[in-house]
C-alpha positions as CSV (number, residue, x, y, z in Angstrom):
1,M,110.8,72.6,-4.4
2,T,108.8,73.0,-1.2
3,A,110.2,73.4,2.3
4,E,108.8,70.0,3.1
5,L,110.7,68.4,0.3
6,V,113.9,70.1,1.3
7,A,113.5,69.0,4.9
8,G,113.0,65.4,3.6
9,V,116.3,65.6,1.7
10,L,118.2,67.1,4.7
11,R,117.0,64.2,7.0
12,N,119.3,61.9,4.9
13,V,122.4,64.2,4.8
14,P,125.6,62.2,5.2
15,N,127.7,62.8,8.4
16,D,130.7,64.3,6.6
17,M,131.7,67.9,7.2
18,T,131.1,69.1,3.6
19,S,127.6,67.7,3.5
20,L,126.7,69.2,6.9
21,R,128.0,72.6,5.9
22,A,125.9,72.4,2.7
23,A,122.9,71.5,4.9
24,V,123.4,74.5,7.0
25,R,123.4,76.8,4.0
26,I,120.2,75.2,2.7
27,R,118.6,75.4,6.1
28,L,119.3,79.1,6.4
29,N,118.1,79.8,2.8
30,W,114.8,77.9,3.4
31,G,114.3,79.1,7.0
32,L,114.1,75.6,8.4
33,S,114.5,74.6,12.0
34,Y,116.2,71.5,13.4
35,A,112.7,70.1,14.1
36,D,112.1,70.2,10.4
37,F,115.2,68.1,10.0
38,G,113.7,65.4,12.2
39,W,116.7,65.4,14.6
40,Q,116.3,65.0,18.3
41,E,117.8,67.4,20.9
42,T,120.3,64.7,22.0
43,S,121.4,63.8,18.5
44,I,125.2,64.0,18.0
45,R,124.4,64.9,14.4
46,R,122.3,67.8,15.5
47,E,125.1,69.0,18.0
48,S,127.7,68.8,15.2
49,L,125.4,70.8,12.9
50,E,124.7,73.4,15.6
51,L,128.4,74.3,15.7
52,I,128.5,74.9,12.0
53,W,125.1,76.7,12.1
54,Q,126.3,79.1,14.7
55,T,129.4,80.0,12.6
56,N,127.7,80.0,9.3
57,G,130.3,77.5,8.1
58,M,133.1,80.0,8.5
59,E,134.8,78.6,11.5
60,M,138.0,76.7,10.6
61,P,139.6,74.0,12.8
62,L,142.5,75.3,14.9
63,S,145.5,73.2,13.8
64,P,149.2,73.9,13.4
65,L,148.9,72.6,9.9
66,D,147.5,76.1,9.1
67,F,150.9,77.6,10.0
68,A,152.3,75.4,7.3
69,R,149.8,76.7,4.7
70,R,150.6,80.3,5.7
71,A,154.4,79.8,5.8
72,R,154.4,78.2,2.3
73,R,152.5,81.1,0.9
74,L,154.5,83.9,2.6
75,Y,158.0,82.5,3.2
76,G,158.3,80.0,0.4
77,D,161.7,81.3,-0.8
78,R,163.2,81.8,2.7
79,E,165.5,79.3,4.3
80,A,163.5,77.0,6.4
81,V,165.8,74.2,7.6
82,V,169.6,73.8,8.0
83,D,170.8,70.3,8.8
84,C,174.5,69.8,8.6
85,S,175.5,70.5,5.0
86,Q,171.8,70.4,3.8
87,S,169.5,73.4,3.5
88,F,165.9,73.7,2.3
89,T,163.6,76.7,1.6
90,Y,160.1,76.5,2.9
91,E,158.8,75.6,-0.5
92,A,161.3,72.7,-0.9
93,F,160.6,71.6,2.8
94,F,156.9,71.4,2.3
95,D,157.3,69.7,-1.1
96,R,159.2,67.0,0.8
97,C,156.5,66.8,3.4
98,D,153.8,66.4,0.8
99,R,155.8,63.6,-0.9
100,W,156.2,61.7,2.3
101,S,152.4,62.1,3.0
102,A,151.7,60.7,-0.4
103,A,154.0,57.8,0.1
104,L,152.4,57.0,3.5
105,Q,149.0,57.1,2.0
106,S,150.1,54.7,-0.8
107,L,151.3,52.4,2.0
108,G,147.7,52.3,3.3
109,I,148.1,54.8,6.2
110,R,144.7,56.2,7.1
111,Q,143.2,58.8,9.3
112,G,143.9,57.9,13.0
113,D,146.7,55.5,12.3
114,R,149.9,55.9,14.4
115,I,153.4,56.5,13.0
116,A,156.4,56.2,15.4
117,C,159.6,58.1,14.9
118,I,162.9,57.4,16.6
119,S,165.4,60.1,15.6
120,P,167.6,62.9,16.8
121,N,167.0,66.4,15.5
122,T,167.2,66.0,11.7
123,H,165.3,67.5,8.8
124,A,163.5,64.1,8.3
125,Q,162.3,64.1,11.9
126,L,161.0,67.7,11.5
127,E,159.2,66.7,8.3
128,S,157.3,64.0,10.1
129,F,155.6,66.7,12.2
130,Y,153.8,67.9,9.1
131,A,153.7,64.9,6.7
132,V,152.0,62.6,9.3
133,P,149.3,65.0,10.8
134,Q,148.2,66.3,7.4
135,L,147.0,62.8,6.6
136,G,145.0,62.9,9.8
137,A,147.4,60.3,11.2
138,V,148.9,60.5,14.6
139,L,152.6,61.1,15.2
140,V,154.4,59.1,18.0
141,P,157.8,60.7,18.6
142,I,159.9,58.4,20.8
143,N,162.8,59.2,23.0
144,Y,165.7,57.7,21.1
145,R,167.8,57.3,24.2
146,L,165.6,54.6,25.7
147,A,166.5,50.9,26.0
148,P,165.3,48.3,23.3
149,Q,162.5,46.9,25.6
150,D,161.2,50.5,26.1
151,F,161.0,50.7,22.3
152,V,159.0,47.5,22.3
153,Y,156.5,48.7,24.9
154,L,156.0,52.2,23.3
155,I,155.6,50.9,19.7
156,Q,153.2,48.1,20.9
157,H,151.2,50.3,23.2
158,S,150.7,53.0,20.6
159,G,149.7,50.5,18.0
160,S,152.1,52.1,15.4
161,R,151.8,50.7,11.9
162,V,154.9,52.3,10.7
163,V,158.3,52.9,12.4
164,C,160.7,55.5,11.1
165,A,164.2,55.6,12.5
166,H,167.6,57.3,12.0
167,S,170.4,55.0,11.0
168,D,171.8,55.0,14.5
169,Y,168.8,52.9,15.7
170,I,168.2,50.5,12.9
171,D,170.3,47.7,14.4
172,V,168.4,48.0,17.7
173,L,165.0,47.9,16.0
174,D,166.1,44.9,13.9
175,S,167.0,43.1,17.0
176,I,163.4,43.5,18.4
177,R,161.4,43.0,15.2
178,A,159.9,39.8,16.4
179,Q,158.4,41.6,19.4
180,I,156.7,44.4,17.4
181,S,154.8,42.3,14.9
182,G,152.1,44.9,14.5
183,V,154.5,47.1,12.6
184,E,153.9,46.8,8.8
185,H,156.6,49.1,7.5
186,F,160.1,50.1,8.6
187,V,161.5,53.3,7.2
188,A,165.2,54.4,7.4
189,F,165.5,58.2,7.7
190,A,169.1,57.9,6.7
191,G,171.0,55.0,5.2
192,T,169.8,51.8,3.6
193,R,169.2,48.3,4.9
194,A,167.4,45.2,3.8
195,G,163.8,45.2,5.0
196,W,163.8,49.0,5.3
197,L,162.4,51.6,3.0
198,D,164.9,54.3,2.0
199,Y,163.3,57.6,3.1
200,E,165.3,59.8,0.7
201,Q,164.6,57.5,-2.2
202,V,160.9,57.4,-1.5
203,I,160.9,61.2,-1.3
204,A,162.6,61.5,-4.6
205,T,160.4,59.1,-6.5
206,T,156.9,59.9,-5.0
207,P,154.8,62.7,-6.6
208,P,153.7,65.3,-4.0
209,S,149.9,64.7,-4.4
210,F,147.7,63.0,-1.9
211,K,144.1,63.1,-0.7
212,R,143.8,65.6,2.2
213,P,141.1,64.5,4.7
214,E,138.9,66.7,6.8
215,I,140.6,67.1,10.1
216,G,138.8,68.4,13.2
217,E,140.6,70.5,15.8
218,N,139.9,68.0,18.5
219,E,141.4,65.0,16.6
220,L,144.6,63.6,17.8
221,L,147.8,65.2,16.5
222,A,150.4,63.3,18.5
223,I,151.0,60.9,21.4
224,N,153.9,62.0,23.5
225,Y,155.1,59.4,26.1
226,T,156.2,60.7,29.5
227,S,159.2,59.3,31.2
228,G,158.3,56.3,33.4
229,T,159.8,56.3,36.9
230,T,157.9,53.9,39.1
231,S,155.5,52.8,36.4
232,R,155.2,52.4,32.7
233,P,155.3,55.6,30.5
234,K,151.9,57.2,29.8
235,G,150.9,58.3,26.3
236,V,149.8,61.9,26.4
237,M,147.2,62.6,23.8
238,I,147.7,66.1,22.2
239,T,145.1,67.4,19.8
240,H,145.5,69.8,16.9
241,R,143.7,72.5,19.0
242,N,146.1,71.9,22.0
243,A,149.1,72.4,19.8
244,Y,147.7,75.5,18.0
245,M,146.8,77.3,21.2
246,N,150.2,76.6,22.7
247,V,152.0,78.0,19.6
248,V,149.8,81.2,19.6
249,G,150.4,81.7,23.3
250,T,154.1,81.2,23.0
251,L,154.4,83.8,20.2
252,L,152.3,86.3,22.2
253,H,154.6,86.2,25.2
254,F,157.9,85.3,23.4
255,P,157.6,87.0,20.0
256,M,159.6,85.8,17.0
257,T,159.8,87.0,13.4
258,C,161.1,85.6,10.0
259,A,164.5,87.2,10.9
260,D,165.0,84.8,13.8
261,R,167.1,81.6,13.5
262,Y,166.2,78.9,16.0
263,L,168.8,76.3,17.2
264,W,167.4,72.9,18.1
265,T,169.1,72.3,21.4
266,L,165.9,70.7,22.7
267,P,164.9,67.2,21.4
268,M,162.1,67.4,19.0
269,F,160.6,64.2,20.6
270,H,160.2,66.1,23.9
271,A,156.6,67.4,24.0
272,N,156.8,68.0,20.3
273,G,159.9,70.2,20.8
274,W,157.7,72.3,23.2
275,T,155.7,72.9,19.9
276,F,158.6,74.8,18.4
277,V,158.4,72.4,15.5
278,W,155.4,74.5,14.5
279,T,156.2,77.8,16.3
280,V,159.3,78.5,14.3
281,T,157.5,77.7,11.0
282,A,154.5,79.9,12.0
283,V,156.6,83.1,11.6
284,G,158.9,81.9,8.9
285,S,162.0,81.6,11.1
286,A,164.8,79.1,10.3
287,H,165.2,75.8,11.9
288,I,168.9,75.0,12.7
289,C,169.1,71.3,13.5
290,L,171.5,70.1,16.2
291,R,171.6,66.3,16.7
292,K,173.6,66.3,20.0
293,V,174.2,69.1,22.4
294,D,177.9,69.6,23.3
295,P,179.3,73.1,24.0
296,Q,181.7,73.2,21.1
297,T,179.1,72.3,18.5
298,A,176.4,74.4,20.0
299,F,178.6,77.6,20.3
300,G,179.9,76.9,16.8
301,L,176.4,76.8,15.2
302,I,175.3,79.8,17.2
303,Q,178.1,81.8,15.7
304,E,178.1,80.3,12.1
305,E,174.3,80.4,11.7
306,C,173.6,83.6,13.5
307,V,171.3,81.9,16.0
308,S,169.0,84.3,17.8
309,V,166.7,81.9,19.7
310,L,166.9,78.5,21.4
311,C,165.1,76.4,24.1
312,A,167.0,74.6,26.8
313,A,166.4,72.7,30.0
314,P,168.4,74.0,32.9
315,T,170.9,71.1,32.6
316,V,171.7,72.3,29.1
317,L,172.1,75.9,30.4
318,I,174.5,74.6,33.1
319,C,176.4,72.7,30.4
320,L,176.8,75.9,28.3
321,A,177.5,78.2,31.2
322,N,180.4,75.9,32.3
323,A,181.9,75.5,28.9
324,P,185.6,76.4,28.5
325,E,186.3,80.1,29.1
326,E,187.5,80.5,25.5
327,M,184.2,79.3,24.1
328,R,182.2,81.5,26.4
329,R,184.3,84.6,25.7
330,H,183.6,84.4,22.0
331,A,180.0,83.4,22.2
332,R,177.5,85.4,20.2
333,R,175.6,87.9,22.4
334,G,171.9,88.6,22.5
335,V,170.6,85.1,22.1
336,R,167.1,84.7,23.6
337,V,166.6,81.6,25.6
338,L,163.4,79.9,26.7
339,T,164.0,77.5,29.6
340,A,161.7,74.9,31.2
341,G,161.6,71.3,32.2
342,A,162.8,71.9,35.8
343,P,163.1,75.0,38.0
344,P,166.3,76.8,37.0
345,A,168.5,78.0,39.7
346,P,168.9,81.8,40.0
347,A,172.7,81.3,40.0
348,T,172.4,79.6,36.6
349,I,170.3,82.4,35.2
350,Q,172.6,85.0,36.5
351,S,175.7,83.2,35.0
352,V,174.2,82.8,31.5
353,E,172.8,86.3,31.4
354,G,175.9,87.9,33.0
355,E,178.7,86.0,31.2
356,L,177.1,85.2,27.8
357,G,174.9,88.3,27.4
358,W,171.9,86.1,26.7
359,D,168.3,86.8,27.9
360,I,166.5,84.0,29.6
361,T,162.8,83.6,29.9
362,H,161.5,80.9,32.2
363,I,158.3,79.1,31.1
364,Y,156.5,76.3,32.9
365,G,154.3,73.4,32.0
366,M,154.3,69.7,31.4
367,T,153.8,67.3,28.5
368,E,150.1,67.0,29.6
369,T,149.6,70.8,29.0
370,S,151.1,70.9,25.5
371,P,153.4,72.0,27.3
372,F,153.1,75.6,28.6
373,I,150.7,76.9,31.2
374,S,152.7,79.8,32.8
375,I,155.5,82.2,31.9
376,C,157.7,84.4,34.1
377,E,156.4,87.5,32.4
378,P,158.9,90.4,32.6
379,R,157.7,93.6,34.4
380,P,159.4,97.0,34.1
381,Q,160.2,97.1,37.8
382,H,162.2,93.9,37.4
383,N,164.8,95.7,35.3
384,M,165.6,98.1,38.2
385,L,166.6,95.2,40.5
386,P,170.2,94.1,41.2
387,P,171.2,91.1,39.0
388,Q,170.9,88.6,41.8
389,Q,167.3,89.7,42.8
390,R,166.3,89.8,39.2
391,A,167.6,86.3,38.6
392,A,165.6,85.1,41.6
393,I,162.4,86.5,40.2
394,K,163.2,85.0,36.7
395,A,163.5,81.6,38.3
396,R,159.8,81.7,39.3
397,Q,157.2,79.9,37.1
398,G,155.2,83.2,36.8
399,V,151.7,83.8,35.5
400,E,149.2,82.2,33.1
401,L,149.7,82.6,29.4
402,I,146.9,84.5,27.7
403,T,145.9,81.4,25.8
404,S,146.5,78.5,28.2
405,G,143.6,78.8,30.5
406,E,143.4,79.0,34.3
407,L,146.1,78.2,36.8
408,R,145.7,77.9,40.6
409,V,147.7,76.7,43.6
410,V,145.4,74.9,45.9
411,D,145.4,73.1,49.2
412,T,144.2,69.5,49.9
413,N,140.6,70.8,50.0
414,G,140.9,72.4,46.6
415,C,140.9,76.0,48.0
416,E,143.4,78.5,46.6
417,V,146.3,79.2,49.0
418,P,147.0,82.7,50.2
419,H,149.3,84.9,48.1
420,D,151.9,85.1,50.8
421,G,154.9,83.4,49.2
422,E,155.0,80.8,52.0
423,T,151.9,78.6,52.0
424,M,152.4,75.6,49.7
425,G,149.8,73.9,47.6
426,E,149.5,71.9,44.4
427,I,149.5,73.6,40.9
428,V,146.3,72.7,39.0
429,A,145.2,74.0,35.6
430,R,142.4,73.8,33.1
431,G,142.0,75.3,29.7
432,N,142.9,75.1,26.0
433,V,146.2,73.3,26.3
434,V,145.3,70.5,28.6
435,M,145.6,67.1,27.0
436,S,142.6,65.0,26.0
437,G,143.8,62.2,28.2
438,Y,146.2,59.3,28.4
439,F,146.1,56.9,25.5
440,R,144.5,53.6,26.4
441,D,144.5,54.5,30.1
442,P,141.2,55.8,31.3
443,E,142.0,55.3,35.0
444,A,145.2,57.4,34.8
445,T,143.2,60.0,32.8
446,A,140.5,60.2,35.4
447,H,143.0,60.6,38.2
448,A,145.0,63.3,36.5
449,L,141.9,65.3,35.5
450,R,139.8,64.8,38.6
451,G,137.5,67.5,39.6
452,G,137.8,69.2,36.2
453,W,141.5,70.2,36.8
454,M,144.8,68.9,35.6
455,H,146.7,68.0,38.7
456,T,150.5,68.6,38.1
457,G,151.9,67.2,41.3
458,D,154.1,70.3,41.7
459,A,154.1,72.0,45.1
460,A,154.3,75.8,44.8
461,V,153.6,79.1,46.5
462,I,152.0,82.3,45.1
463,H,153.7,85.5,45.8
464,C,151.8,88.8,46.5
465,D,152.3,89.9,42.9
466,G,150.5,86.7,41.7
467,Y,153.6,85.0,40.5
468,V,153.8,81.3,41.1
469,E,157.0,79.7,42.3
470,I,157.6,75.9,42.5
471,R,159.1,74.8,45.7
472,D,159.1,71.0,44.9
473,R,157.4,68.1,43.4
474,L,154.8,67.0,46.0
475,K,156.5,63.7,46.2
476,D,159.9,65.4,46.8
477,V,159.0,67.6,49.6
478,I,161.2,66.6,52.6
479,I,159.5,66.4,55.9
480,S,162.1,66.5,58.6
481,G,161.1,66.5,62.2
482,G,157.7,67.8,61.2
483,E,159.1,70.6,59.1
484,N,158.6,70.9,55.4
485,I,161.8,71.5,53.5
486,S,161.9,72.5,49.8
487,S,164.6,70.6,48.0
488,V,164.5,73.3,45.2
489,E,165.3,76.0,47.8
490,V,168.3,74.1,49.2
491,E,169.6,73.3,45.7
492,S,169.4,77.0,44.7
493,I,171.5,78.0,47.6
494,L,174.1,75.3,47.1
495,L,174.4,76.3,43.5
496,T,175.7,79.7,44.4
497,H,178.9,78.1,45.8
498,P,181.7,78.8,43.3
499,A,182.8,75.1,43.2
500,V,179.3,73.6,42.5
501,Q,178.1,72.9,39.0
502,E,175.0,70.8,39.7
503,V,173.2,69.5,42.8
504,A,170.2,67.4,43.7
505,V,168.7,67.2,47.1
506,V,166.5,64.3,48.2
507,G,165.1,63.1,51.5
508,M,166.8,60.1,53.0
509,P,165.9,58.1,56.2
510,H,167.2,59.6,59.4
511,E,167.2,57.9,62.8
512,K,166.3,61.0,64.7
513,W,164.3,63.2,62.3
514,G,162.6,60.4,60.3
515,E,163.9,62.1,57.1
516,A,166.6,64.6,56.4
517,P,168.0,66.3,53.3
518,H,170.9,64.6,51.4
519,A,172.8,66.6,48.7
520,F,174.3,64.9,45.7
521,V,176.9,67.3,44.2
522,V,178.8,67.6,40.9
523,L,181.7,70.0,41.1
524,K,183.0,72.2,38.3
525,D,186.1,70.9,36.5
526,G,189.2,71.5,38.6
527,A,187.2,72.6,41.6
528,S,187.4,71.1,45.1
529,V,185.5,71.5,48.3
530,T,184.9,69.4,51.4
531,E,181.6,68.3,52.8
532,E,182.2,70.4,55.9
533,Q,182.9,73.5,53.8
534,L,179.6,73.0,51.9
535,R,177.7,72.5,55.1
536,E,179.1,75.7,56.6
537,F,178.3,77.6,53.4
538,A,174.7,76.3,53.6
539,R,174.3,77.2,57.3
540,K,175.0,80.9,56.5
541,S,172.1,81.1,54.0
542,M,169.3,78.9,55.4
543,A,167.6,77.7,58.5
544,H,169.8,75.1,60.1
545,F,167.2,72.3,59.9
546,K,167.3,72.7,56.1
547,V,171.0,72.1,55.8
548,P,171.8,68.7,54.3
549,A,172.7,66.0,56.8
550,A,175.0,64.5,54.3
551,F,176.8,65.3,51.0
552,T,177.8,62.9,48.3
553,M,180.2,64.0,45.5
554,L,179.4,62.5,42.0
555,T,180.9,62.9,38.6
556,E,177.3,63.3,37.1
557,L,173.7,63.2,38.2
558,P,171.3,60.6,36.7
559,K,168.9,62.2,34.3
560,T,166.2,61.5,31.8
561,A,166.7,62.2,28.1
562,T,165.1,65.6,28.6
563,G,167.5,66.7,31.3
564,K,165.4,66.1,34.4
565,I,167.3,64.7,37.3
566,Q,166.1,61.3,38.4
567,K,165.8,61.7,42.1
568,Y,164.3,58.2,42.6
569,V,167.6,56.8,41.4
570,L,169.5,58.8,44.0
571,R,167.1,57.7,46.7
572,S,167.6,54.1,45.8
573,G,171.2,54.2,47.0
574,R,172.5,52.3,44.0
575,A,176.3,51.8,44.0
576,A,176.7,53.0,40.4
577,I,174.8,56.2,40.6
578,A,177.9,58.2,39.8
579,R,178.1,56.4,36.4
580,Q,174.5,56.7,35.3
């Protein structure tokens, strides 16, 4: 065969990855150029082949599915998942995932189709993070605490063909079936019901064989919907590469091993459980499922299951730190905690580390960044500081992860602010973990990624050591009489009062100053304090113009399902805010 004949054959190579790789090998063997192939410089086909040519066919797509392959091979006989009375080894867990993949494929699910899941932290929910992506399908984990009409919007907007749900949500979904007509199959993760496939029965009766498609690292892995406040939720598109890089970065800065046991205090639906649905598996650690966080159950599992690692939003930390003294006294020591979702107060960090003997690492990001873009990296000199100062540093957002990309704090002109710990700007980021965009929302995508940077909307300063510290959301900065006031700073000081359990500070209209801080306070059980006492306490620790003009005592603060305080609800002045 002549080179001319070979080139003629290669001109008609199909566009699948296997054929392209074969073409690369043939091209190398025959010493052919792209011109011999007859492809133009602008050809997408040529660009795809160029990537394979450069790597000689040895580059594999970066995907968390590779962690499953490795775990199955190395940790097959180790305990993978504990869910109430059920326990599975990694071999048994992945066998179940394969059976569910095969069942979905038999239902007609194809690459790119969306599968919605509404469930607390169960083994079935965890299985969906492997069974769905390994088909090339896209997982849509939905916040199970939402209202029925929210379910309708998210299922319809995502175009999900299958909806999987825990038994607690079957009645709700049955009541809205007529509004989600695009759904072809309903699957009950637990329990049985007419019109629903029984997940466990399907798993038991379906062979674990299915056709595995070629999956590129830039293909969609999941669509994670952000909480809507003044607008509809947006679907954050996370790719296989995004998730892979976040897992690797997390393990570089927060190492885990197969000896660790991870407690699911964080909802799996929240940014894919901060990618811990794959992080734990990557090192062969054990997943300990927890369906609802309450101190008694959490402390009980920590003790019984020898838990060594957990993730928690600051509100969960506050809940555990203020548990009954008996629970706290007998709590297992040495638990490592990763906290994110909102800036933790130094007082909360000091309480958890001091009383429970746990070690807290603060990490920062957002759903749009897969989610981590910075970590409060410990330095040797931090250990020599008094507990209060060390806690204050641990509350900072810190520095870039090795794998996440570049992070800056910029002014309105896009210039980086001085590293003086005072000048505020907006945190922007770009790199490997930034989303590919918002699903079916090009305008919102263009706005968020304008100028080639992900705009977070977080107002922050940079300290002289390069550590970033959030002072507020841009929209939450209080401007009183021309002075900028950080609600986070005021909250941190008020949280050091012995009677205060939680606090949120927002800007409210003020006749003289235009806007002034207003503090909404939740007291610890059995504690009491007056507004005037809180005001005097604040005046001793901050500039007087920052002291809240008013205090409102609440029984609880309105929060999202992921523990973020809904300040827009507090600003609205609704009569029922104490009962949200």
